[in-house]
N, CA, C and O atoms as a MOPAC input file, in Angstrom:
PM7 MOZYME 1SCF
protein

 N     25.24900 1   -12.84300 1    55.83800 1
 C     25.55700 1   -12.30700 1    54.52800 1
 C     24.24800 1   -11.64500 1    54.04000 1
 O     23.15900 1   -12.21200 1    54.12200 1
 N     24.42400 1   -10.42100 1    53.53400 1
 C     23.29100 1    -9.65200 1    53.05100 1
 C     23.49200 1    -9.43800 1    51.53400 1
 O     24.57200 1    -9.05600 1    51.08200 1
 N     22.41700 1    -9.69600 1    50.76800 1
 C     22.46100 1    -9.56700 1    49.30000 1
 C     21.59900 1    -8.30300 1    48.95800 1
 O     20.39400 1    -8.26500 1    49.20900 1
 N     22.22500 1    -7.35700 1    48.42100 1
 C     21.52100 1    -6.16200 1    47.99400 1
 C     21.21100 1    -6.18500 1    46.50400 1
 O     21.88100 1    -6.89400 1    45.75400 1
 N     20.26100 1    -5.46500 1    46.07900 1
 C     19.83200 1    -5.34100 1    44.68800 1
 C     19.51900 1    -6.71600 1    44.08600 1
 O     19.96200 1    -7.04800 1    42.98600 1
 N     18.75700 1    -7.48800 1    44.82500 1
 C     18.36900 1    -8.79600 1    44.35200 1
 C     17.00100 1    -8.64300 1    43.59000 1
 O     16.07600 1    -7.99100 1    44.07300 1
 N     16.92900 1    -9.23500 1    42.45700 1
 C     15.69400 1    -9.27800 1    41.60700 1
 C     15.57300 1    -7.95500 1    40.82100 1
 O     16.38300 1    -7.03800 1    40.95300 1
 N     14.56400 1    -7.92000 1    40.04000 1
 C     14.33100 1    -6.70700 1    39.14300 1
 C     13.90200 1    -5.54400 1    40.04100 1
 O     12.84800 1    -5.57500 1    40.67600 1
 N     14.70100 1    -4.58600 1    40.06900 1
 C     14.39600 1    -3.41400 1    40.89200 1
 C     13.72300 1    -2.34400 1    40.10700 1
 O     14.11000 1    -2.07800 1    38.96900 1
 N     12.79200 1    -1.76000 1    40.63500 1
 C     12.13700 1    -0.60400 1    39.99100 1
 C     11.07200 1    -1.05000 1    39.02100 1
 O     10.52400 1    -0.19800 1    38.32200 1
 N     10.74400 1    -2.30000 1    38.92500 1
 C      9.68400 1    -2.76200 1    38.02800 1
 C      8.43400 1    -3.10800 1    38.85100 1
 O      8.45300 1    -3.93600 1    39.76200 1
 N      7.40100 1    -2.45500 1    38.48900 1
 C      6.11600 1    -2.71500 1    39.16700 1
 C      5.46100 1    -3.88000 1    38.42500 1
 O      5.29700 1    -3.81000 1    37.20700 1
 N      5.09500 1    -4.91600 1    39.11000 1
 C      4.48400 1    -6.10600 1    38.43600 1
 C      3.17100 1    -5.73600 1    37.72400 1
 O      2.83900 1    -6.34300 1    36.70500 1
 N      2.43800 1    -4.77200 1    38.23100 1
 C      1.18600 1    -4.33900 1    37.60800 1
 C      1.42400 1    -3.65300 1    36.26900 1
 O      0.65900 1    -3.80100 1    35.31600 1
 N      2.52700 1    -2.89000 1    36.24000 1
 C      2.89900 1    -2.21900 1    34.98200 1
 C      3.28300 1    -3.27700 1    33.94500 1
 O      2.94400 1    -3.15100 1    32.76800 1
 N      3.98100 1    -4.30400 1    34.38100 1
 C      4.36400 1    -5.38300 1    33.47200 1
 C      3.15100 1    -6.08500 1    32.90000 1
 O      3.12500 1    -6.43400 1    31.72000 1
 N      2.13900 1    -6.29600 1    33.74200 1
 C      0.90600 1    -6.91100 1    33.24800 1
 C      0.22800 1    -6.02700 1    32.20800 1
 O     -0.26100 1    -6.49900 1    31.18200 1
 N      0.21600 1    -4.76300 1    32.49800 1
 C     -0.38700 1    -3.81100 1    31.51900 1
 C      0.40000 1    -3.77600 1    30.20700 1
 O     -0.17600 1    -3.71000 1    29.12100 1
 N      1.73200 1    -3.82100 1    30.33200 1
 C      2.56500 1    -3.85200 1    29.13600 1
 C      2.32500 1    -5.13400 1    28.33600 1
 O      2.27100 1    -5.08600 1    27.10800 1
 N      2.18000 1    -6.27000 1    29.00400 1
 C      1.90900 1    -7.53600 1    28.30600 1
 C      0.56500 1    -7.50800 1    27.63500 1
 O      0.41800 1    -8.03500 1    26.53200 1
 N     -0.42800 1    -6.90400 1    28.27000 1
 C     -1.76300 1    -6.83500 1    27.68200 1
 C     -1.74400 1    -5.99300 1    26.46700 1
 O     -2.36800 1    -6.34500 1    25.46600 1
 N     -1.03400 1    -4.86300 1    26.50800 1
 C     -0.97700 1    -3.99000 1    25.31800 1
 C     -0.22800 1    -4.67500 1    24.16600 1
 O     -0.60000 1    -4.53000 1    23.00200 1
 N      0.85400 1    -5.43500 1    24.51200 1
 C      1.56100 1    -6.13700 1    23.49900 1
 C      0.71800 1    -7.23800 1    22.85100 1
 O      0.82900 1    -7.48500 1    21.65000 1
 N     -0.13800 1    -7.90700 1    23.66400 1
 C     -1.00800 1    -8.92500 1    23.13800 1
 C     -2.05600 1    -8.30100 1    22.20900 1
 O     -2.39200 1    -8.88100 1    21.17600 1
 N     -2.56400 1    -7.14400 1    22.56400 1
 C     -3.59200 1    -6.48600 1    21.72400 1
 C     -2.98300 1    -6.06400 1    20.39700 1
 O     -3.60400 1    -6.21200 1    19.34400 1
 N     -1.77900 1    -5.54500 1    20.45000 1
 C     -1.08500 1    -5.15300 1    19.23200 1
 C     -0.80200 1    -6.32400 1    18.32100 1
 O     -0.87500 1    -6.19600 1    17.09900 1
 N     -0.47600 1    -7.47500 1    18.90700 1
 C     -0.23700 1    -8.68200 1    18.13200 1
 C     -1.49300 1    -9.20100 1    17.41800 1
 O     -1.45100 1    -9.63900 1    16.26900 1
 N     -2.61000 1    -9.13100 1    18.15200 1
 C     -3.84300 1    -9.62200 1    17.54500 1
 C     -4.32500 1    -8.62800 1    16.43800 1
 O     -4.95000 1    -9.02300 1    15.45400 1
 N     -4.00200 1    -7.32400 1    16.64800 1
 C     -4.34000 1    -6.35100 1    15.59000 1
 C     -3.52000 1    -6.56200 1    14.34100 1
 O     -4.00300 1    -6.34100 1    13.23100 1
 N     -2.26200 1    -6.99400 1    14.51700 1
 C     -1.39400 1    -7.23900 1    13.35700 1
 C     -1.82700 1    -8.49500 1    12.60800 1
 O     -1.63300 1    -8.59500 1    11.39600 1
 N     -2.41100 1    -9.45000 1    13.32400 1
 C     -2.84300 1   -10.69400 1    12.68800 1
 C     -4.11500 1   -10.60600 1    11.90700 1
 O     -4.41300 1   -11.47300 1    11.08600 1
 N     -4.89100 1    -9.53200 1    12.16400 1
 C     -6.15000 1    -9.36100 1    11.41600 1
 C     -5.85700 1    -8.76400 1    10.03800 1
 O     -5.00200 1    -7.88800 1     9.89900 1
 N     -6.56000 1    -9.23900 1     9.04800 1
 C     -6.36600 1    -8.77300 1     7.68500 1
 C     -7.66800 1    -8.19200 1     7.18000 1
 O     -8.74700 1    -8.68400 1     7.51000 1
 N     -7.56600 1    -7.13600 1     6.37200 1
 C     -8.71000 1    -6.56000 1     5.73200 1
 C     -9.20200 1    -7.45000 1     4.57000 1
 O     -8.38100 1    -8.06300 1     3.88800 1
 N    -10.46200 1    -7.52600 1     4.34500 1
 C    -11.03800 1    -8.30500 1     3.29300 1
 C    -11.95700 1    -7.43100 1     2.50300 1
 O    -12.64700 1    -6.57400 1     3.05500 1
 N    -11.97000 1    -7.64500 1     1.18800 1
 C    -12.83100 1    -6.94300 1     0.27800 1
 C    -13.63700 1    -7.97700 1    -0.51000 1
 O    -13.06400 1    -8.92900 1    -1.04100 1
 N    -14.90100 1    -7.81000 1    -0.58700 1
 C    -15.77800 1    -8.66900 1    -1.37300 1
 C    -16.47700 1    -7.85400 1    -2.41500 1
 O    -17.07400 1    -6.82200 1    -2.11000 1
 N    -16.41300 1    -8.29000 1    -3.60200 1
 C    -17.06800 1    -7.55300 1    -4.73600 1
 C    -18.37400 1    -8.27200 1    -5.05300 1
 O    -18.41200 1    -9.49000 1    -5.22900 1
 N    -19.42300 1    -7.49300 1    -5.11800 1
 C    -20.75100 1    -8.12200 1    -5.36900 1
 C    -20.88000 1    -8.55900 1    -6.82200 1
 O    -20.10100 1    -8.13700 1    -7.67700 1
 N    -21.83900 1    -9.38300 1    -7.08800 1
 C    -22.03100 1    -9.84600 1    -8.44100 1
 C    -22.44600 1    -8.71200 1    -9.39400 1
 O    -22.11900 1    -8.73700 1   -10.58100 1
 N    -23.17800 1    -7.71300 1    -8.85300 1
 C    -23.53600 1    -6.56000 1    -9.65800 1
 C    -22.30700 1    -5.73900 1   -10.05800 1
 O    -22.21000 1    -5.25400 1   -11.18600 1
 N    -21.40600 1    -5.59900 1    -9.15300 1
 C    -20.15300 1    -4.85700 1    -9.45500 1
 C    -19.31200 1    -5.65100 1   -10.44200 1
 O    -18.68000 1    -5.05800 1   -11.31600 1
 N    -19.28500 1    -7.00500 1   -10.32800 1
 C    -18.56600 1    -7.82600 1   -11.25400 1
 C    -19.15400 1    -7.69100 1   -12.68500 1
 O    -18.43000 1    -7.64800 1   -13.68000 1
 N    -20.46800 1    -7.62800 1   -12.73100 1
 C    -21.16200 1    -7.45100 1   -14.04300 1
 C    -20.78700 1    -6.10000 1   -14.64100 1
 O    -20.57500 1    -6.01200 1   -15.85000 1
 N    -20.69800 1    -5.03500 1   -13.82500 1
 C    -20.31700 1    -3.74000 1   -14.33900 1
 C    -18.87500 1    -3.71100 1   -14.82200 1
 O    -18.52100 1    -2.89400 1   -15.67200 1
 N    -18.05200 1    -4.58200 1   -14.29500 1
 C    -16.61300 1    -4.60900 1   -14.73100 1
 C    -16.47000 1    -5.26400 1   -16.08700 1
 O    -15.47200 1    -5.03400 1   -16.77000 1
 N    -17.43400 1    -6.07500 1   -16.50200 1
 C    -17.33400 1    -6.70100 1   -17.78800 1
 C    -17.36200 1    -5.66800 1   -18.89600 1
 O    -17.90500 1    -4.57400 1   -18.73700 1
 N    -16.77400 1    -6.02900 1   -20.00800 1
 C    -16.72200 1    -5.11800 1   -21.11900 1
 C    -18.15000 1    -4.85600 1   -21.66700 1
 O    -18.88500 1    -5.79800 1   -21.96100 1
 N    -18.50900 1    -3.63200 1   -21.79200 1
 C    -19.76900 1    -3.26300 1   -22.38300 1
 C    -19.64200 1    -3.24600 1   -23.88500 1
 O    -18.54500 1    -3.38600 1   -24.42400 1
 N    -20.76800 1    -3.07200 1   -24.56800 1
 C    -20.72100 1    -3.10000 1   -26.07400 1
 C    -19.92900 1    -1.88100 1   -26.59500 1
 O    -19.25200 1    -1.96700 1   -27.62000 1
 N    -20.02200 1    -0.76600 1   -25.88600 1
 C    -19.26500 1     0.44200 1   -26.30800 1
 C    -17.78100 1     0.18200 1   -26.20100 1
 O    -17.01600 1     0.53600 1   -27.09700 1
 N    -17.37000 1    -0.43800 1   -25.10400 1
 C    -15.90800 1    -0.72300 1   -24.96500 1
 C    -15.44200 1    -1.74400 1   -25.97600 1
 O    -14.30500 1    -1.67000 1   -26.44300 1
 N    -16.30200 1    -2.70900 1   -26.33300 1
 C    -15.91900 1    -3.67800 1   -27.33300 1
 C    -15.78600 1    -3.05000 1   -28.68800 1
 O    -14.84900 1    -3.35800 1   -29.42500 1
 N    -16.73300 1    -2.14800 1   -29.04700 1
 C    -16.65700 1    -1.42000 1   -30.34200 1
 C    -15.40900 1    -0.54700 1   -30.34900 1
 O    -14.72400 1    -0.47200 1   -31.36900 1
 N    -15.10100 1     0.10900 1   -29.24800 1
 C    -13.88700 1     0.96300 1   -29.17500 1
 C    -12.60400 1     0.13100 1   -29.35300 1
 O    -11.68200 1     0.53000 1   -30.06400 1
 N    -12.57400 1    -1.02500 1   -28.69500 1
 C    -11.40100 1    -1.88000 1   -28.85800 1
 C    -11.25700 1    -2.33000 1   -30.30600 1
 O    -10.14800 1    -2.35200 1   -30.84000 1
 N    -12.36700 1    -2.69000 1   -30.94700 1
 C    -12.28900 1    -3.08400 1   -32.35600 1
 C    -11.77700 1    -1.94300 1   -33.19200 1
 O    -10.94800 1    -2.16500 1   -34.07400 1
 N    -12.23400 1    -0.73000 1   -32.95500 1
 C    -11.79400 1     0.42100 1   -33.71800 1
 C    -10.33400 1     0.70800 1   -33.52700 1
 O     -9.63000 1     1.01900 1   -34.48800 1
 N     -9.84900 1     0.60600 1   -32.26900 1
 C     -8.44500 1     0.82400 1   -31.95500 1
 C     -7.58600 1    -0.23500 1   -32.65900 1
 O     -6.52700 1     0.08300 1   -33.20100 1
 N     -8.03600 1    -1.46800 1   -32.65100 1
 C     -7.25500 1    -2.53300 1   -33.28800 1
 C     -7.17700 1    -2.32400 1   -34.80500 1
 O     -6.15000 1    -2.59500 1   -35.42600 1
 N     -8.30500 1    -1.82600 1   -35.40500 1
 C     -8.32300 1    -1.55900 1   -36.83300 1
 C     -7.32600 1    -0.42200 1   -37.16600 1
 O     -6.58500 1    -0.50900 1   -38.14500 1
 N     -7.32000 1     0.63000 1   -36.34600 1
 C     -6.40800 1     1.73600 1   -36.54800 1
 C     -4.94100 1     1.28700 1   -36.39000 1
 O     -4.06900 1     1.68300 1   -37.16300 1
 N     -4.70300 1     0.45800 1   -35.38100 1
 C     -3.34100 1    -0.05100 1   -35.18700 1
 C     -2.87300 1    -0.82800 1   -36.39700 1
 O     -1.74600 1    -0.65100 1   -36.85800 1
 N     -3.74400 1    -1.69900 1   -36.91700 1
 C     -3.31600 1    -2.47600 1   -38.10200 1
 C     -3.09000 1    -1.61700 1   -39.34100 1
 O     -2.21400 1    -1.89900 1   -40.15900 1
 N     -3.92100 1    -0.53100 1   -39.46800 1
 C     -3.70700 1     0.41700 1   -40.60800 1
 C     -2.38700 1     1.13800 1   -40.46700 1
 O     -1.68300 1     1.35000 1   -41.45400 1
 N     -2.05100 1     1.51100 1   -39.26700 1
 C     -0.76200 1     2.23300 1   -38.99500 1
 C      0.39300 1     1.25900 1   -39.30600 1
 O      1.37000 1     1.64300 1   -39.94900 1
 N      0.28000 1     0.01000 1   -38.85300 1
 C      1.33100 1    -0.94400 1   -39.12800 1
 C      1.49200 1    -1.21300 1   -40.62300 1
 O      2.61600 1    -1.41200 1   -41.08500 1
 N      0.40100 1    -1.22400 1   -41.39300 1
 C      0.45200 1    -1.45600 1   -42.78000 1
 C      0.84100 1    -0.22100 1   -43.60000 1
 O      1.19100 1    -0.32000 1   -44.77600 1
 N      0.77100 1     0.94500 1   -42.94400 1
 C      1.07700 1     2.22600 1   -43.63700 1
 C     -0.09400 1     2.73400 1   -44.43900 1
 O      0.10200 1     3.60100 1   -45.29000 1
 N     -1.29300 1     2.25200 1   -44.22300 1
 C     -2.48000 1     2.69500 1   -44.97100 1
 C     -3.37000 1     3.65100 1   -44.18700 1
 O     -4.44500 1     4.00700 1   -44.66900 1
 N     -2.96600 1     4.07000 1   -43.02100 1
 C     -3.80100 1     4.96100 1   -42.21100 1
 C     -3.64300 1     6.38800 1   -42.71500 1
 O     -2.53000 1     6.90100 1   -42.82500 1
 N     -4.78500 1     7.03200 1   -43.02300 1
 C     -4.86300 1     8.37300 1   -43.54300 1
 C     -5.44800 1     9.31600 1   -42.50200 1
 O     -6.44800 1     8.98900 1   -41.86200 1
 N     -4.86000 1    10.43400 1   -42.33500 1
 C     -5.38600 1    11.43400 1   -41.36500 1
 C     -6.16700 1    12.48200 1   -42.16400 1
 O     -5.68000 1    12.99400 1   -43.17200 1
 N     -7.37000 1    12.79200 1   -41.71000 1
 C     -8.19900 1    13.83100 1   -42.30800 1
 C     -7.95100 1    15.11900 1   -41.58500 1
 O     -8.52800 1    15.33400 1   -40.51900 1
 N     -7.12100 1    15.98900 1   -42.11000 1
 C     -6.74500 1    17.24400 1   -41.44700 1
 C     -7.94100 1    18.19500 1   -41.30200 1
 O     -8.01700 1    18.95700 1   -40.33800 1
 N     -8.83800 1    18.15000 1   -42.22900 1
 C    -10.07100 1    19.00300 1   -42.14500 1
 C    -10.89700 1    18.60900 1   -40.95600 1
 O    -11.36300 1    19.48400 1   -40.22700 1
 N    -11.09700 1    17.36100 1   -40.73100 1
 C    -11.88100 1    16.88100 1   -39.58900 1
 C    -11.16400 1    17.23700 1   -38.27400 1
 O    -11.81300 1    17.64000 1   -37.30900 1
 N     -9.86800 1    17.09400 1   -38.23500 1
 C     -9.13000 1    17.51400 1   -37.01000 1
 C     -9.28300 1    18.98700 1   -36.70000 1
 O     -9.49000 1    19.36200 1   -35.54600 1
 N     -9.18300 1    19.82400 1   -37.71700 1
 C     -9.31700 1    21.22600 1   -37.57800 1
 C    -10.70700 1    21.59300 1   -37.06800 1
 O    -10.84600 1    22.45300 1   -36.19800 1
 N    -11.72500 1    20.94700 1   -37.60700 1
 C    -13.09000 1    21.19900 1   -37.17800 1
 C    -13.29100 1    20.84300 1   -35.69800 1
 O    -13.94900 1    21.57200 1   -34.95700 1
 N    -12.71400 1    19.71800 1   -35.28800 1
 C    -12.85000 1    19.28900 1   -33.87400 1
 C    -12.14700 1    20.25700 1   -32.94200 1
 O    -12.64300 1    20.55500 1   -31.85600 1
 N    -11.01300 1    20.73900 1   -33.35800 1
 C    -10.25300 1    21.72900 1   -32.54100 1
 C    -11.06300 1    23.02000 1   -32.38500 1
 O    -11.15800 1    23.58600 1   -31.29500 1
 N    -11.64500 1    23.47000 1   -33.50500 1
 C    -12.44700 1    24.70600 1   -33.42800 1
 C    -13.68500 1    24.46800 1   -32.51200 1
 O    -14.02100 1    25.33300 1   -31.70400 1
 N    -14.33800 1    23.33400 1   -32.63500 1
 C    -15.49100 1    23.04000 1   -31.74900 1
 C    -15.06700 1    23.04900 1   -30.30800 1
 O    -15.79200 1    23.55300 1   -29.45000 1
 N    -13.91700 1    22.50500 1   -30.02800 1
 C    -13.42900 1    22.42300 1   -28.64700 1
 C    -13.22400 1    23.85600 1   -28.07800 1
 O    -13.67600 1    24.16300 1   -26.97400 1
 N    -12.54700 1    24.70300 1   -28.84100 1
 C    -12.26400 1    26.05100 1   -28.30300 1
 C    -13.55400 1    26.89500 1   -28.31200 1
 O    -13.68900 1    27.77100 1   -27.45700 1
 N    -14.49300 1    26.67600 1   -29.22400 1
 C    -15.77300 1    27.42300 1   -29.19300 1
 C    -16.52400 1    27.03800 1   -27.87700 1
 O    -17.09100 1    27.90000 1   -27.20400 1
 N    -16.51000 1    25.75400 1   -27.54000 1
 C    -17.23700 1    25.32400 1   -26.37100 1
 C    -16.63000 1    25.83900 1   -25.07800 1
 O    -17.32900 1    25.98800 1   -24.07600 1
 N    -15.29200 1    26.12000 1   -25.09800 1
 C    -14.66300 1    26.65600 1   -23.91900 1
 C    -14.94200 1    28.11900 1   -23.73800 1
 O    -14.90800 1    28.61300 1   -22.61100 1
 N    -15.22400 1    28.84400 1   -24.82600 1
 C    -15.50200 1    30.28100 1   -24.76800 1
 C    -16.90100 1    30.56300 1   -24.27800 1
 O    -17.17100 1    31.69000 1   -23.86300 1
 N    -17.78100 1    29.63000 1   -24.30200 1
 C    -19.19100 1    29.87400 1   -23.95100 1
 C    -19.33600 1    29.95100 1   -22.47000 1
 O    -20.44200 1    30.15000 1   -21.96700 1

């Protein structure tokens, strides 16, 4: 009795080893994770500076004035700032 087509035909065992090695490398690459470390100097820079604190206080003051209905707009000052802006663009 003769058995034909026995076993995996057309598969080179060396190619299978190469395939397994590539799969293993891809798996280890997926398991690695990127890490970011922020230095203490960068953390200090992220803290609110005095300018940002003053700005936040001013914004909160304006918000409360708007909520109370006591906020007044100075149209003359707005017009002057618009003119200054366009004059600086023309230079």
